[in-house]
C-alpha atoms as one frame of an Amber mdcrd trajectory, in Angstrom:
protein
  16.014  25.834   7.031  14.755  27.176   3.701  11.425  26.096   2.277  13.129
  24.028  -0.439  15.409  22.363   2.114  12.458  21.543   4.359  10.532  19.994
   1.456  13.584  17.932   0.440  14.162  16.780   4.026  10.544  15.716   4.539
  10.593  14.033   1.132  13.752  12.101   2.044  12.156  10.957   5.304   9.075
   9.924   3.335  11.198   7.854   0.957  12.809   5.990   3.846   9.450   5.300
   5.484   8.030   4.147   2.141  10.722   1.479   1.862  10.110   0.532   5.499
   6.435   0.184   4.592   7.280  -2.219   1.782   9.568  -4.238   4.055   7.241
  -4.287   7.090   5.477  -7.590   6.188   8.787  -9.507   6.213   8.444 -10.796
   9.824   4.964 -12.106   9.060   6.163 -14.043   6.044   9.099 -15.389   8.013
   6.499 -16.688  10.452   4.463 -18.212   7.589   7.553 -19.946   6.170   8.528
 -21.226   9.612   5.061 -22.679  10.276   4.486 -23.655   6.626   0.960 -22.298
   6.977  -0.675 -18.892   6.301  -3.096 -19.572   9.171  -5.629 -16.704   9.367
  -3.494 -14.049   7.716  -5.127 -12.422   4.706  -3.491 -11.574   1.349  -5.708
  -8.489   0.883  -3.099  -5.810   1.740  -0.512  -7.358  -0.578  -2.906  -7.829
  -3.485  -4.085  -4.222  -3.218  -0.519  -2.939  -2.882   0.640  -5.019  -5.850
  -2.005  -3.425  -8.073  -1.358   0.001  -6.583   2.380  -0.233  -7.294   1.736
  -1.512 -10.828  -0.518   1.463 -11.609   1.991   3.953 -10.172   4.835   2.382
 -12.175   2.766   2.670 -15.345   1.887   6.270 -14.468   5.588   7.052 -14.067
   6.634   5.697 -17.456   8.214   8.366 -19.738   5.502   8.032 -22.393   2.847
   8.769 -19.762   4.564  11.110 -17.299   7.894  12.512 -18.582   9.141  13.332
 -15.072   7.783  10.285 -13.282  10.946   8.177 -12.951  10.681   8.486  -9.160
   7.408   6.531  -9.217   8.991   3.825 -11.367  11.895   3.350  -8.950  10.014
   3.489  -5.640   6.854   1.669  -6.655   8.820  -0.733  -8.821  10.645  -1.891
  -5.695   7.304  -2.093  -3.893   5.935  -4.271  -6.689   8.857  -6.689  -6.328
   8.340  -6.915  -2.558   4.616  -7.651  -2.965   5.299 -10.243  -5.655   7.646
 -12.101  -3.305   5.172 -11.910  -0.406   2.285 -13.166  -2.539   4.383 -16.018
  -3.927   5.130 -17.163  -0.378   1.472 -16.777   0.553   0.390 -18.917  -2.394
   2.903 -21.656  -1.615   1.681 -22.080   1.962  -2.062 -21.447   1.478  -4.502
 -24.373   1.454  -6.285 -25.397  -1.755  -9.330 -23.235  -1.035  -7.111 -20.271
  -0.242  -5.082 -20.791  -3.422  -8.199 -20.836  -5.628  -9.540 -17.673  -4.023
  -6.126 -16.018  -4.284  -5.761 -16.871  -7.983  -9.259 -15.554  -8.725  -8.482
 -12.185  -7.136  -5.108 -12.063  -8.880  -6.720 -12.785 -12.260  -9.231  -9.972
 -11.697  -6.358  -7.622 -10.878  -4.430  -8.606 -14.012  -7.469  -8.078 -16.244
  -8.226  -4.730 -14.584  -4.635  -3.512 -14.944  -4.428  -4.700 -18.564  -7.627
  -2.760 -19.320  -6.160   0.406 -17.756  -2.960   0.077 -19.800  -4.815  -0.658
 -23.055  -7.312   2.188 -22.702  -4.609   4.648 -21.644  -2.225   3.757 -24.467
  -4.980   4.032 -27.076  -6.137   7.369 -25.685  -2.610   8.803 -25.522  -2.393
   8.692 -29.326  -4.859  11.591 -29.377  -2.787  14.595 -28.253  -5.922  16.636
 -27.593  -6.960  14.129 -24.939  -3.509  13.483 -23.474  -3.728  15.832 -20.493
  -7.193  14.552 -19.594  -6.112  10.920 -19.840  -3.015  11.484 -17.690  -5.163
  13.395 -15.199  -7.677  10.547 -14.948  -4.858   8.039 -14.511  -3.447  10.231
 -11.729  -6.809  10.222  -9.964  -6.899   6.431 -10.282  -3.433   6.269  -8.708
  -4.630   8.359  -5.759  -7.719   6.161  -5.322  -5.695   2.956  -5.173  -3.201
   4.655  -2.913  -6.041   5.229  -0.447  -7.274   1.638  -0.873  -3.804   0.362
  -0.063  -3.777   2.342   3.170  -7.149   1.031   4.356  -6.727  -2.590   3.159
  -5.398  -3.902   6.528  -8.759  -2.996   8.060 -10.224  -6.097   6.360  -8.804
  -8.157   9.220 -10.825  -6.204  11.793 -13.784  -8.599  11.546 -11.470 -11.388
  12.656 -10.065  -9.219  15.450 -13.527  -8.375  16.777 -14.795 -11.959  16.533
 -11.764 -13.487  18.233 -11.209 -10.556  20.597  -7.526 -10.916  19.681  -4.924
  -9.028  17.643  -3.023 -12.209  16.816  -3.524 -11.773  13.077  -3.581  -7.978
  12.945  -0.570  -6.423  11.148   0.816  -4.062  13.796   4.049  -3.094  12.007
   2.143  -2.571   8.791  -0.406  -0.364  10.553   2.366   1.678  12.171   4.199
   2.058   8.855   0.970   3.112   7.113   0.320   5.772   9.741   3.849   7.199
   9.507   3.917   7.017   5.704   0.555   8.740   5.331   1.484  11.373   7.921
   4.859  12.265   6.398   3.561  12.463   2.824   0.592  14.562   3.949   2.973
  16.985   5.660   5.110  17.019   2.502   2.037  17.881   0.425   1.019  20.676
   2.799   4.418  22.392   2.537   4.769  21.878  -1.225   3.161  24.674  -3.299
   2.535  22.318  -6.250   0.466  19.932  -4.141  -1.871  22.695  -3.018  -2.440
  24.195  -6.458  -2.391  21.231  -8.849  -5.350  18.782  -8.938  -3.029  15.751
  -8.926  -1.230  17.043  -5.840  -4.533  17.596  -4.067  -5.759  14.082  -4.920
  -2.551  12.538  -3.619  -2.721  14.651  -0.461  -6.270  13.416   0.151  -5.171
   9.789  -0.295  -2.198  10.160   2.072  -4.427  11.913   4.614  -6.736   8.906
   4.429  -3.640   6.781   5.014  -2.676   8.710   8.138  -6.215   8.497   9.529
  -6.538   4.813   8.599  -3.210   3.990  10.227  -4.206   5.861  13.385  -7.533
   4.016  13.550  -5.726   0.702  13.103  -3.284   1.522  15.913  -6.092   2.578
  18.245  -7.978  -0.658  17.552  -4.802  -2.658  18.032  -4.104  -0.943  21.371
  -7.680  -1.535  22.544  -7.792  -5.245  21.701  -4.242  -5.767  22.916  -5.234
  -4.449  26.338  -8.786  -5.838  26.466  -8.548  -8.937  24.272  -7.450 -12.510
  24.838  -4.947 -14.932  23.304  -2.917 -12.149  21.747   0.431 -13.903  21.795
   1.433 -17.149  20.179   4.642 -19.160  20.137   6.284 -16.597  17.876   5.436
 -13.578  19.995   8.793 -12.029  19.322   7.755 -11.510  15.709   4.888  -9.339
  16.868   2.360  -9.967  14.109   2.980  -7.955  11.063   1.486  -8.772   7.729
   2.157  -4.189   3.551   2.160   0.890  -0.854   2.377   3.333  -1.957   4.838
   5.485  -1.530   4.072   8.687  -3.305
């Protein structure tokens, strides 16, 4: 297999896993709808992924990144998935949960609007264009990493309850595979090893692979050593969320 063919093959696998990553919370939200209660599940991974996808979509717009249509398509679909998940979460959250959720969502909207406004104003100065796009790319990589580690916020609950009942196993597995495949893709792609943006993305996906592995190890430990790991919907296996790069 030629180098180009290998890169294309790994990239295709990465695309499939990215869509699996976006779809992985579906069983959890089926469970929420069935019980009409979010219980102890947290919206953190979906809120972070929503913002992450929004930033990547903006980065991929023609007036920002002429060859970024891939980001618009992949992360645009991710944005839609997260929007649906968060809508369901809001519907079935209690009043306290709804207020907290709306506060975080408002902060995200303001933050994203500020990024768009500052970027669009700066892009009018052609001498600063490359720097602005570069900074936006770094921001994309940062939020990519945050998306990968966001499921770890549930670990306090796991440790306190000595149970993985509310830990997103499928999400953690998808994060590990997604981070691993895109890291491999970066390592075999010359551009990723020579261009700053490629290096930043590779670092973020490496963090994703490590984060996913840590999550799986913790899940395995508390599954074997913990208590009350299975509820009435055990067949759904606990899954609550990127990005795909």
